[in-house]
Backbone bond lengths (Angstrom), bond angles and torsions (degrees), N, CA, C in turn:
res aa  C-N    CA-C-N  psi(-1)  N-CA   C-N-CA  omega(-1)  CA-C   N-CA-C  phi
1 M - - - 1.421 - - 1.446 116.95 -
2 T 1.240 121.14 125.71 1.548 121.58 176.20 1.570 107.43 -75.90
3 N 1.466 106.89 161.07 1.414 113.41 179.15 1.472 112.94 -57.82
4 G 1.295 116.73 -37.46 1.561 118.72 179.01 1.573 110.19 -60.77
5 Q 1.329 116.77 -45.37 1.433 117.17 178.55 1.534 113.92 -60.19
6 A 1.426 110.18 -38.06 1.433 115.54 -176.53 1.477 113.62 -70.79
7 N 1.345 114.38 -28.25 1.494 116.38 -178.43 1.449 116.39 -94.87
8 K 1.377 117.95 2.60 1.484 123.44 -176.97 1.522 108.88 -71.59
9 P 1.209 118.33 130.65 1.397 117.24 -175.94 1.500 111.33 -77.73
10 K 1.336 114.85 152.94 1.410 120.34 -177.32 1.472 110.65 -71.99
11 A 1.470 117.24 149.49 1.441 116.87 178.62 1.548 106.79 -67.16
12 A 1.282 116.89 146.71 1.467 121.85 179.58 1.488 105.51 -75.42
13 Y 1.465 113.56 140.72 1.447 117.40 -179.87 1.610 106.85 -82.32
14 M 1.299 119.35 129.95 1.404 127.17 173.30 1.437 115.05 -125.39
15 R 1.308 120.66 123.04 1.434 123.93 173.80 1.515 110.96 -86.47
16 E 1.302 110.75 127.16 1.586 117.59 178.94 1.431 112.34 -95.20
17 I 1.354 110.58 132.76 1.409 120.54 -178.15 1.591 107.54 -129.49
18 D 1.406 111.17 119.51 1.495 110.01 178.90 1.534 110.57 -72.56
19 V 1.247 125.50 139.02 1.398 132.18 -172.87 1.624 107.57 -63.93
20 S 1.294 116.65 -22.93 1.480 123.85 177.37 1.563 113.60 -60.44
21 T 1.347 112.81 -25.82 1.422 128.58 177.00 1.645 108.68 -66.64
22 I 1.338 106.61 -52.31 1.497 117.71 176.31 1.558 109.40 -58.12
23 T 1.303 117.33 -46.95 1.496 120.43 -179.89 1.476 111.65 -56.64
24 E 1.320 118.20 -50.94 1.462 127.48 -173.48 1.530 109.10 -64.05
25 N 1.339 120.46 -43.83 1.476 125.29 179.96 1.591 109.24 -66.03
26 I 1.246 114.41 -49.77 1.589 117.32 176.17 1.460 111.98 -58.20
27 R 1.248 119.78 -51.98 1.506 120.53 173.81 1.494 113.23 -50.35
28 D 1.227 125.17 -43.85 1.358 124.62 176.29 1.471 116.91 -73.14
29 M 1.442 116.30 -34.30 1.476 120.91 174.17 1.558 112.24 -72.00
30 C 1.220 124.32 -31.84 1.469 129.66 170.07 1.595 108.72 -53.89
31 I 1.407 111.84 -51.60 1.456 113.22 -177.83 1.474 114.38 -72.00
32 E 1.371 116.57 -35.87 1.464 123.35 178.10 1.458 113.00 -58.73
33 A 1.386 113.26 -50.83 1.489 120.48 -173.61 1.454 117.69 -61.45
34 V 1.363 110.95 -32.82 1.563 109.51 -178.73 1.688 112.94 -92.15
35 H 1.354 113.64 0.59 1.481 116.02 177.25 1.448 110.32 -108.56
36 Y 1.368 121.01 -35.32 1.480 122.91 -174.24 1.545 110.23 -124.29
37 L 1.411 112.42 125.91 1.562 114.20 170.48 1.492 110.28 -70.26
38 S 1.273 114.71 151.80 1.464 127.75 166.37 1.471 108.41 -56.12
39 D 1.316 115.82 153.47 1.510 121.31 -179.51 1.525 112.83 -57.92
40 D 1.310 116.76 -38.47 1.390 119.81 -177.07 1.428 111.36 -66.56
41 M 1.345 112.55 -46.77 1.528 114.45 177.41 1.498 118.61 -63.45
42 K 1.422 117.73 -35.56 1.477 122.61 170.83 1.537 109.92 -57.25
43 Q 1.210 111.16 -50.35 1.615 112.76 -177.00 1.632 112.88 -66.05
44 A 1.383 112.59 -31.19 1.421 111.65 172.49 1.404 118.76 -68.13
45 L 1.398 119.14 -27.77 1.378 129.69 178.26 1.491 109.14 -68.25
46 Y 1.401 115.56 -52.37 1.370 121.38 176.34 1.508 115.81 -60.66
47 D 1.292 115.81 -42.84 1.389 122.09 176.99 1.540 117.98 -60.43
48 G 1.528 108.28 -37.82 1.338 119.73 -179.84 1.615 111.85 -63.38
49 E 1.381 113.24 -39.19 1.317 121.66 -170.80 1.709 103.09 -73.04
50 K 1.132 120.16 -38.38 1.531 124.80 174.83 1.413 107.89 -62.20
51 N 1.308 123.31 -42.48 1.502 125.20 -165.86 1.540 109.12 -90.78
52 E 1.292 121.66 -21.02 1.494 127.86 -175.22 1.459 104.72 -59.89
53 R 1.436 115.40 129.64 1.520 117.12 -178.89 1.529 111.11 -95.81
54 S 1.347 110.49 -23.13 1.451 112.84 178.80 1.492 115.82 -75.62
55 P 1.309 124.37 124.19 1.488 124.75 -178.59 1.637 110.27 -58.49
56 L 1.358 118.08 -35.17 1.458 119.21 178.67 1.424 105.57 -71.72
57 G 1.303 121.89 -43.37 1.400 127.98 178.49 1.483 116.60 -57.63
58 K 1.255 109.16 -43.37 1.598 118.58 177.42 1.552 111.50 -70.04
59 Q 1.464 114.83 -30.55 1.394 116.99 179.05 1.640 108.88 -73.64
60 I 1.245 118.71 -37.40 1.489 126.80 176.73 1.490 108.10 -57.84
61 L 1.309 121.67 -53.37 1.439 132.42 -178.09 1.585 104.79 -57.02
62 C 1.418 115.96 -44.45 1.481 113.28 -175.23 1.480 107.11 -66.66
63 Q 1.466 121.90 -35.51 1.362 123.91 -174.56 1.496 106.99 -68.72
64 L 1.388 120.41 -33.30 1.513 123.86 179.72 1.483 102.11 -69.36
65 E 1.187 125.60 -49.32 1.562 122.29 -179.88 1.620 110.13 -56.28
66 E 1.420 114.20 -40.12 1.476 108.56 175.29 1.472 118.66 -67.47
67 N 1.433 115.92 -33.58 1.446 119.49 174.05 1.510 110.66 -65.68
68 L 1.370 119.81 -33.26 1.441 119.03 176.67 1.525 110.83 -64.99
69 D 1.330 114.78 -45.95 1.513 116.16 178.83 1.570 114.26 -60.26
70 I 1.367 113.58 -38.75 1.553 116.76 178.86 1.468 109.28 -68.32
71 A 1.305 117.86 -42.34 1.494 120.92 175.44 1.538 117.03 -49.79
72 G 1.389 110.14 -48.96 1.450 114.79 -175.24 1.667 111.56 -76.02
73 K 1.265 114.54 -32.85 1.423 119.71 -176.02 1.575 110.50 -75.01
74 D 1.385 117.65 -38.04 1.487 122.47 -166.85 1.572 100.93 -106.74
75 M 1.344 125.93 1.16 1.454 123.57 -169.47 1.455 114.84 47.87
76 I 1.377 119.95 61.68 1.264 126.16 176.38 1.569 106.22 -120.77
77 P 1.279 121.19 136.66 1.469 117.51 178.65 1.528 119.62 -55.09
78 I 1.345 117.73 133.20 1.393 117.66 -179.38 1.458 114.30 -47.33
79 C 1.440 116.55 -42.40 1.442 123.79 179.93 1.502 107.48 -128.59
80 Q 1.277 111.98 150.95 1.551 114.18 -178.75 1.550 112.86 -75.96
81 D 1.384 115.16 -17.77 1.476 113.41 171.22 1.498 105.46 -93.99
82 T 1.382 112.46 103.81 1.546 118.26 176.46 1.420 117.13 -80.30
83 G 1.365 110.76 9.43 1.584 114.51 174.42 1.305 121.70 71.69
84 M 1.351 113.23 169.84 1.503 127.27 161.74 1.470 113.81 -89.32
85 A 1.325 115.26 124.48 1.493 120.21 -175.94 1.448 112.90 -67.45
86 V 1.344 112.93 118.61 1.431 115.20 177.39 1.696 103.27 -112.12
87 I 1.253 117.11 128.18 1.402 123.60 -170.19 1.527 108.84 -116.76
88 F 1.314 121.00 125.07 1.441 126.36 175.09 1.481 104.29 -108.43
89 M 1.401 120.77 124.58 1.431 123.72 176.47 1.490 114.77 -126.20
90 D 1.354 118.92 109.99 1.385 127.63 172.07 1.407 114.18 -84.28
91 I 1.279 121.15 104.24 1.576 120.98 -167.86 1.561 110.49 -110.94
92 G 1.265 113.99 122.56 1.426 119.41 172.07 1.414 116.38 -54.60
93 Q 1.247 124.26 135.73 1.536 126.87 -178.44 1.457 111.47 -68.26
94 D 1.504 120.10 -15.13 1.447 123.72 179.99 1.521 109.19 -97.60
95 V 1.290 116.21 20.70 1.508 118.39 -175.77 1.631 105.56 -109.36
96 H 1.321 114.68 130.99 1.542 120.52 176.47 1.655 104.45 -119.17
97 F 1.351 110.03 117.22 1.482 112.66 176.62 1.528 110.59 -84.35
98 T 1.305 115.16 139.90 1.456 125.88 -177.43 1.590 107.76 -122.30
99 G 1.320 109.81 159.12 1.549 116.29 167.82 1.518 113.24 84.08
100 G 1.414 117.41 11.43 1.416 116.74 179.16 1.365 116.40 149.41
101 I 1.239 121.54 176.61 1.584 126.77 177.74 1.479 108.38 -77.33
102 L 1.234 118.04 132.75 1.455 121.75 -177.90 1.531 113.71 -65.94
103 E 1.317 114.86 -40.78 1.497 118.00 177.02 1.569 113.74 -63.53
104 D 1.323 112.45 -41.45 1.502 114.73 169.76 1.451 113.06 -62.10
105 A 1.278 125.33 -37.37 1.439 121.88 177.87 1.583 113.54 -68.33
106 V 1.360 115.54 -37.52 1.329 117.57 176.75 1.715 113.84 -60.37
107 N 1.337 109.09 -44.59 1.548 117.37 -179.78 1.586 109.35 -67.17
108 E 1.331 112.38 -24.04 1.540 113.29 -169.39 1.602 96.51 -84.71
109 G 1.312 120.76 -32.64 1.369 123.69 -179.85 1.565 111.28 -65.98
110 V 1.398 112.97 -43.54 1.488 114.19 170.86 1.567 115.71 -61.51
111 R 1.396 115.13 -45.04 1.373 119.44 177.13 1.455 115.81 -52.82
112 S 1.390 112.46 -46.99 1.424 122.67 -178.30 1.533 114.85 -63.38
113 G 1.400 109.12 -37.52 1.505 112.82 -176.49 1.504 110.82 -76.64
114 Y 1.367 116.27 -34.53 1.476 114.35 -178.08 1.468 112.44 -80.86
115 V 1.390 118.92 -32.46 1.511 119.15 178.89 1.583 109.36 -73.94
116 E 1.429 115.64 -50.19 1.398 118.90 -176.45 1.468 114.62 -66.45
117 G 1.362 109.48 -34.93 1.460 116.64 179.38 1.563 117.98 -80.80
118 F 1.420 114.54 2.47 1.468 122.15 179.40 1.547 109.65 55.00
119 L 1.435 118.00 42.73 1.399 122.90 -174.66 1.524 102.84 -100.24
120 R 1.464 112.95 153.37 1.500 117.34 -175.57 1.479 106.72 -70.64
121 K 1.411 108.72 142.45 1.490 114.60 -179.04 1.468 104.59 -105.08
122 S 1.278 113.35 120.21 1.525 123.46 -173.55 1.491 115.15 -117.59
123 V 1.397 126.28 7.04 1.256 129.27 -175.60 1.538 114.21 -95.82
124 V 1.287 120.74 126.53 1.528 120.16 -178.39 1.650 99.16 -113.29
125 S 1.276 113.91 142.70 1.437 130.00 -169.43 1.559 110.52 -67.82
126 D 1.299 116.68 -33.07 1.479 124.31 -178.83 1.470 109.10 -134.66
127 P 1.464 116.53 132.94 1.463 116.13 -172.96 1.518 113.73 -70.99
128 I 1.273 117.60 -14.15 1.564 123.81 176.99 1.442 112.16 -96.93
129 I 1.389 116.31 -55.09 1.525 120.51 -176.71 1.491 110.49 -70.57
130 R 1.360 118.45 -32.99 1.347 123.16 168.63 1.598 118.69 58.05
131 K 1.390 111.93 45.80 1.447 124.76 173.85 1.472 110.63 -86.42
132 N 1.247 124.66 121.69 1.474 126.86 -173.74 1.498 107.18 -73.71
133 T 1.295 111.39 138.38 1.524 122.75 -173.89 1.592 110.03 -77.58
134 N 1.510 110.85 -21.85 1.566 117.00 175.77 1.399 108.56 74.76
135 D 1.306 125.37 -0.79 1.491 115.68 173.77 1.564 109.34 -139.17
136 N 1.351 119.50 10.92 1.524 120.50 176.30 1.463 111.45 74.17
137 T 1.318 123.40 15.13 1.409 124.20 173.71 1.596 106.30 -111.27
138 P 1.434 115.30 155.68 1.469 127.04 5.91 1.499 113.36 -84.05
139 A 1.286 105.42 153.25 1.569 112.56 176.46 1.650 109.65 -78.47
140 V 1.214 120.28 166.69 1.451 124.30 175.82 1.608 100.06 -98.55
141 I 1.214 120.31 118.16 1.428 123.17 -171.94 1.557 112.90 -116.93
142 H 1.289 121.16 123.43 1.478 122.67 175.30 1.586 110.10 -111.25
143 Y 1.263 114.25 125.55 1.501 117.85 179.63 1.460 108.47 -108.46
144 N 1.430 111.64 145.19 1.453 117.88 176.50 1.512 106.92 -143.48
145 M 1.409 117.47 133.26 1.444 117.96 177.06 1.398 110.76 -91.70
146 I 1.370 119.75 141.01 1.413 126.32 -178.35 1.596 108.68 -136.23
147 P 1.337 116.26 157.88 1.403 115.49 170.22 1.546 119.54 -57.83
148 G 1.367 119.62 154.32 1.417 117.42 171.34 1.517 114.82 101.84
149 D 1.378 117.66 -171.94 1.494 123.73 177.90 1.450 115.13 -124.66
150 R 1.336 116.44 35.29 1.324 122.01 174.37 1.492 109.37 -113.90
151 V 1.521 111.20 156.05 1.507 118.18 170.31 1.392 112.58 -122.19
152 K 1.283 122.79 124.26 1.491 128.00 174.77 1.323 112.56 -105.22
153 I 1.433 120.02 125.00 1.479 126.79 -172.69 1.494 106.98 -114.90
154 T 1.221 124.12 133.22 1.304 128.43 168.17 1.624 110.86 -123.09
155 V 1.355 115.20 126.22 1.444 117.73 -177.85 1.672 100.99 -110.19
156 A 1.312 112.49 129.72 1.372 118.69 -179.06 1.518 110.61 -133.99
157 P 1.460 115.49 84.79 1.451 113.04 176.63 1.478 117.39 -69.63
158 K 1.357 117.99 121.67 1.519 123.00 -170.46 1.393 113.20 -111.91
159 G 1.411 110.85 114.46 1.444 121.14 175.78 1.389 114.28 -68.08
160 F 1.424 120.91 147.91 1.523 117.03 -172.08 1.548 107.76 -90.73
161 G 1.342 128.63 -7.89 1.449 121.86 178.41 1.468 106.91 -55.85
162 S 1.312 119.12 -45.83 1.372 123.90 -171.55 1.714 108.03 -86.84
163 E 1.319 114.36 -34.04 1.355 118.71 -175.61 1.489 111.88 -67.47
164 N 1.338 122.09 -25.72 1.393 125.33 -178.58 1.593 110.27 -77.35
165 M 1.291 114.26 -14.02 1.437 117.33 -173.28 1.576 108.68 -101.57
166 S 1.355 117.23 8.20 1.412 124.78 -177.00 1.649 107.11 -84.19
167 R 1.324 112.36 154.40 1.513 117.06 -169.35 1.646 110.75 -140.62
168 I 1.210 110.73 147.61 1.611 118.64 167.54 1.555 107.39 -116.45
169 F 1.238 113.79 132.93 1.467 125.69 178.60 1.578 110.24 -120.70
170 M 1.404 121.57 116.37 1.273 124.98 -177.94 1.622 107.33 -94.65
171 L 1.203 117.96 77.32 1.531 124.71 -172.23 1.540 109.73 -71.99
172 K 1.303 112.53 157.67 1.505 121.55 165.98 1.586 112.77 -78.16
173 P 1.171 121.84 147.33 1.567 121.19 174.94 1.528 109.27 -54.06
174 A 1.321 112.66 -40.59 1.520 116.48 179.93 1.592 114.75 -58.56
175 D 1.372 119.16 -20.93 1.319 129.02 -179.57 1.682 107.23 -64.46
176 G 1.307 109.68 -37.48 1.573 114.06 177.52 1.345 116.92 54.71
177 I 1.390 115.01 -165.28 1.490 120.88 -178.78 1.480 116.68 -58.21
178 D 1.447 118.00 -27.27 1.424 119.03 -179.08 1.469 107.95 -71.21
179 G 1.363 119.30 -37.52 1.388 125.62 179.95 1.427 112.61 -62.30
180 V 1.335 117.90 -42.08 1.481 125.55 177.40 1.586 106.51 -61.34
181 K 1.347 118.51 -46.72 1.537 117.60 -178.11 1.499 107.92 -62.60
182 K 1.285 119.97 -43.80 1.477 124.90 -177.39 1.629 108.73 -58.15
183 A 1.293 113.48 -43.10 1.488 120.26 -179.52 1.528 110.07 -67.49
184 I 1.221 121.13 -33.72 1.502 120.80 177.95 1.429 109.20 -76.91
185 L 1.291 125.26 -39.80 1.407 122.96 178.00 1.392 116.34 -70.22
186 S 1.352 112.07 -31.66 1.523 118.47 -179.50 1.535 107.45 -68.57
187 A 1.406 119.94 -45.35 1.403 120.18 -177.04 1.697 108.37 -63.31
188 V 1.227 113.10 -43.24 1.477 114.49 -176.67 1.572 112.93 -73.23
189 S 1.291 115.47 -35.57 1.441 118.48 174.88 1.546 110.61 -60.88
190 D 1.414 116.64 -54.82 1.415 121.08 175.19 1.552 114.88 -53.98
191 A 1.305 116.02 -35.40 1.533 115.10 178.63 1.428 111.83 -70.43
192 G 1.248 119.62 -38.47 1.669 120.44 169.52 1.506 106.27 57.44
193 P 1.295 114.95 -137.58 1.507 116.66 175.13 1.416 123.91 -76.21
194 N 1.301 111.17 -8.94 1.506 116.81 177.01 1.524 113.59 -57.71
195 A 1.308 119.76 -29.47 1.499 116.32 -170.83 1.574 105.69 -98.46
196 C 1.235 121.82 20.36 1.512 127.85 167.67 1.531 108.03 57.57
197 P 1.481 114.02 60.14 1.394 118.67 -178.90 1.671 112.97 -69.18
198 P 1.266 113.77 157.65 1.538 134.26 16.18 1.591 108.11 -70.10
199 M 1.286 115.07 146.92 1.544 118.36 -174.82 1.502 107.95 -112.70
200 V 1.303 111.83 169.63 1.422 116.78 164.16 1.493 103.91 -119.60
201 I 1.374 120.26 142.39 1.345 120.62 -171.52 1.603 109.03 -117.94
202 G 1.269 115.57 119.78 1.485 121.25 -179.92 1.587 102.15 -100.94
203 V 1.412 115.91 130.95 1.411 118.48 173.51 1.525 111.09 -133.90
204 G 1.238 109.62 131.06 1.619 118.82 174.02 1.564 107.10 -110.62
205 I 1.331 108.18 132.45 1.481 117.99 179.98 1.662 106.94 -124.37
206 G 1.319 111.22 123.42 1.453 113.53 172.38 1.606 110.77 107.08
207 G 1.338 117.44 -166.11 1.431 121.72 -171.18 1.384 111.91 63.87
208 T 1.474 115.19 -135.99 1.479 126.08 -172.75 1.559 100.63 -120.44
209 F 1.346 114.27 -175.28 1.380 125.15 173.60 1.460 112.53 -47.09
210 E 1.442 117.14 -54.97 1.451 121.23 -174.13 1.520 109.50 -80.74
211 K 1.349 120.56 -32.19 1.432 120.28 -170.26 1.529 108.96 -68.95
212 C 1.454 117.44 -42.30 1.449 115.77 172.69 1.325 117.43 -56.35
213 A 1.390 124.76 -32.18 1.388 130.44 -178.33 1.584 108.99 -66.17
214 L 1.410 107.17 -51.19 1.459 109.07 173.08 1.599 123.49 -60.42
215 L 1.356 107.05 -30.24 1.474 113.02 170.32 1.608 114.34 -58.22
216 A 1.511 103.96 -45.74 1.513 106.80 -173.45 1.588 105.05 -72.08
217 K 1.229 124.78 -34.12 1.502 119.40 174.57 1.422 118.85 -63.43
218 K 1.371 114.43 -35.12 1.364 121.84 -178.07 1.571 108.67 -73.63
219 A 1.349 116.24 -35.77 1.472 124.52 174.18 1.463 114.14 -47.78
220 L 1.402 111.21 -41.20 1.607 114.60 -171.47 1.604 106.03 -71.55
221 T 1.407 120.91 -13.64 1.494 120.45 179.79 1.635 109.25 -85.28
222 R 1.252 112.26 -11.17 1.608 112.38 -178.66 1.552 105.07 -71.75
223 P 1.286 115.94 145.69 1.556 116.82 175.52 1.455 107.18 -61.10
224 I 1.258 117.78 141.51 1.546 119.32 -168.61 1.530 106.57 -86.49
225 D 1.343 117.54 0.55 1.544 115.01 171.01 1.452 107.35 -105.10
226 K 1.255 123.36 16.76 1.478 125.19 168.16 1.491 111.88 -107.87
227 R 1.220 119.30 114.00 1.592 123.82 169.64 1.501 112.64 -70.62
228 S 1.317 113.83 166.83 1.384 123.84 176.63 1.569 110.58 -65.29
229 D 1.280 114.65 148.59 1.475 119.23 176.90 1.577 112.08 -75.52
230 V 1.366 112.65 -18.94 1.437 117.92 -178.93 1.494 109.34 -87.43
231 G 1.350 122.90 122.04 1.378 125.10 -171.64 1.386 119.62 -57.56
232 Y 1.402 117.43 -41.39 1.421 113.12 -179.70 1.478 116.18 -78.58
233 I 1.434 116.71 -22.82 1.387 121.85 175.37 1.593 108.56 -72.02
234 A 1.225 115.39 -39.10 1.535 118.29 177.76 1.565 107.17 -58.49
235 D 1.267 116.26 -47.20 1.548 120.83 173.03 1.483 110.26 -52.44
236 L 1.343 117.60 -47.81 1.426 118.36 -173.87 1.414 110.74 -68.42
237 E 1.231 120.04 -34.08 1.553 122.03 177.41 1.512 111.29 -64.15
238 E 1.323 117.34 -41.55 1.495 119.14 176.96 1.530 108.17 -66.74
239 E 1.325 118.11 -46.55 1.433 122.50 179.57 1.389 110.75 -51.23
240 M 1.297 118.65 -53.51 1.586 125.17 -168.61 1.515 106.49 -71.24
241 L 1.389 118.56 -32.73 1.455 119.27 177.13 1.443 109.97 -61.48
242 K 1.354 118.05 -46.90 1.377 119.76 -177.88 1.576 114.34 -62.29
243 K 1.407 108.58 -42.31 1.540 107.14 179.36 1.450 117.10 -73.53
244 I 1.400 115.94 -25.31 1.428 117.48 170.95 1.516 113.07 -68.05
245 N 1.318 121.13 -38.68 1.431 120.81 172.72 1.419 115.27 -68.72
246 D 1.260 124.65 -24.93 1.418 129.46 172.25 1.459 118.26 -78.05
247 L 1.402 114.20 1.15 1.496 123.40 170.64 1.537 106.80 -70.34
248 G 1.399 120.76 -30.35 1.306 123.36 -171.84 1.520 125.29 71.95
249 I 1.392 112.37 22.46 1.404 117.94 -177.97 1.545 106.45 -70.20
250 G 1.160 116.68 -49.83 1.560 126.40 174.50 1.561 111.74 76.85
251 P 1.341 110.31 -177.61 1.363 119.08 -179.62 1.680 116.71 -63.50
252 G 1.248 116.71 123.92 1.379 120.42 -176.36 1.681 112.12 71.31
253 G 1.278 108.86 9.66 1.594 112.03 174.16 1.575 106.09 77.72
254 L 1.284 117.77 14.33 1.400 117.81 -175.03 1.681 115.86 -107.78
255 G 1.343 109.81 23.64 1.323 122.33 176.76 1.580 114.73 88.44
256 G 1.328 120.70 145.71 1.415 128.68 -175.46 1.468 113.08 149.91
257 T 1.391 102.75 -176.48 1.626 112.21 -179.11 1.456 116.55 -101.05
258 V 1.448 117.06 -9.61 1.433 116.34 173.03 1.459 113.14 -108.68
259 T 1.276 117.29 92.83 1.439 123.45 -177.55 1.574 108.82 -93.73
260 A 1.376 116.82 -32.83 1.448 119.57 -177.27 1.747 104.55 -136.84
261 F 1.236 110.78 151.09 1.419 115.59 175.40 1.457 113.68 -92.81
262 A 1.412 112.98 -35.46 1.522 118.60 176.93 1.505 108.85 -156.14
263 V 1.272 110.89 164.01 1.487 123.84 168.90 1.546 110.09 -124.66
264 N 1.328 120.17 107.83 1.455 122.66 178.54 1.417 113.08 -102.12
265 I 1.293 118.94 128.93 1.458 120.73 -169.24 1.670 109.62 -128.43
266 E 1.249 113.20 128.15 1.464 122.15 -179.80 1.535 110.92 -123.44
267 T 1.293 116.30 134.95 1.585 118.68 -174.50 1.428 104.96 -122.38
268 Y 1.360 117.63 162.89 1.439 128.59 172.38 1.550 110.15 -154.64
269 A 1.280 113.81 157.31 1.446 119.18 178.29 1.588 114.78 -54.11
270 T 1.384 111.58 147.99 1.416 109.32 179.67 1.593 111.19 -143.48
271 H 1.336 108.29 -176.89 1.645 109.06 -173.27 1.528 105.78 -84.91
272 I 1.382 110.19 156.30 1.451 114.02 179.44 1.565 119.83 -58.23
273 A 1.374 115.99 -25.61 1.438 121.02 -179.55 1.597 109.75 -95.36
274 G 1.294 127.93 10.93 1.268 123.86 -176.17 1.480 118.20 -135.55
275 L 1.373 119.47 162.67 1.385 121.98 172.88 1.631 109.14 -150.93
276 P 1.320 111.51 74.19 1.497 112.46 -177.73 1.436 112.89 -73.34
277 V 1.347 113.70 144.64 1.595 120.74 177.14 1.426 106.45 -138.98
278 A 1.342 118.08 131.86 1.398 125.12 174.75 1.487 108.65 -120.70
279 V 1.307 115.41 134.03 1.552 122.79 172.90 1.518 110.50 -112.16
280 N 1.229 120.85 109.64 1.453 123.95 -177.60 1.583 107.21 -114.43
281 I 1.389 109.99 103.76 1.442 124.23 -170.73 1.564 110.38 -80.85
282 C 1.242 116.07 135.61 1.606 115.14 175.02 1.616 103.50 -129.65
283 C 1.341 111.37 150.67 1.516 119.42 -177.93 1.523 110.70 -72.39
284 H 1.253 115.39 -170.65 1.538 118.99 -177.03 1.503 113.91 -68.99
285 V 1.433 120.47 -11.61 1.474 116.47 -174.97 1.606 103.14 -96.36
286 N 1.182 125.66 -32.83 1.515 122.47 176.65 1.490 112.51 47.85
287 R 1.340 122.52 55.25 1.472 128.15 -162.49 1.622 106.36 -75.71
288 H 1.236 110.83 131.88 1.518 118.27 171.43 1.575 107.02 -163.39
289 S 1.321 112.93 152.84 1.420 127.51 172.68 1.446 112.52 -140.49
290 S 1.374 118.34 134.73 1.427 123.85 -176.76 1.633 106.37 -130.19
291 R 1.397 103.92 140.34 1.499 109.74 178.76 1.673 102.02 -139.83
292 E 1.404 115.45 156.84 1.490 115.84 175.33 1.602 101.37 -120.24
293 I 1.255 118.70 137.49 1.418 124.21 177.40 1.549 111.66 -115.21
């Protein structure tokens, strides 16, 4: 073997994935997410019904459980607002997509899911002209590169009753943790019954204006029975959940002790002059479906 051959770098391994696989999975996930709750959300609903101290609140939660059972049995969407499709894609850096453009494949999966699944199409092509695209595209897609050769996809259809109640606060560093708490409580209190409680509260702290909003959105996809790995953030999640439930908004906004199922908080580094906080509120269904390819 010559020195040239010995020093020749090995060809990099690349796993090829045809984009049709992405389309098929996203189509199925769109249909799955709007008909079946994830296990953690199902458990939260059942636990909420047991823990609710208001008779009316308990009755509402029982009705939500009944609605969930009917949706799964008869393949009817859990909620008539089947949402705007938000897609998170964690893409291994050793993956090579073939057969087309990835973004086109993602949108085709959403189109197929909403058309073939007979789901409500809620997306307009222009925010002012407001002409319906009639297939619920385009999706909102977030890409993230990770090590390895796998692709993790999370489809999170987001209804706008709760989305419209979400907030961003550009706090001063001096506002500190107390300012963060006040911001979260302010957003939830202002939302009241409009966000279809019981809610799941996603919170992003840090980064920039847009980064904290993305953190808050991603926080909603974390299983609600899993607390933050950061000690003081886990404590903050528990504290804010108690304070939110003490607001008395209750199921359906008609009073009670179960206003929220969980508060999920994600953080990121930020600038010395800022303390951005985003509160992304989701209704009691908090729909999402994840797969790894």
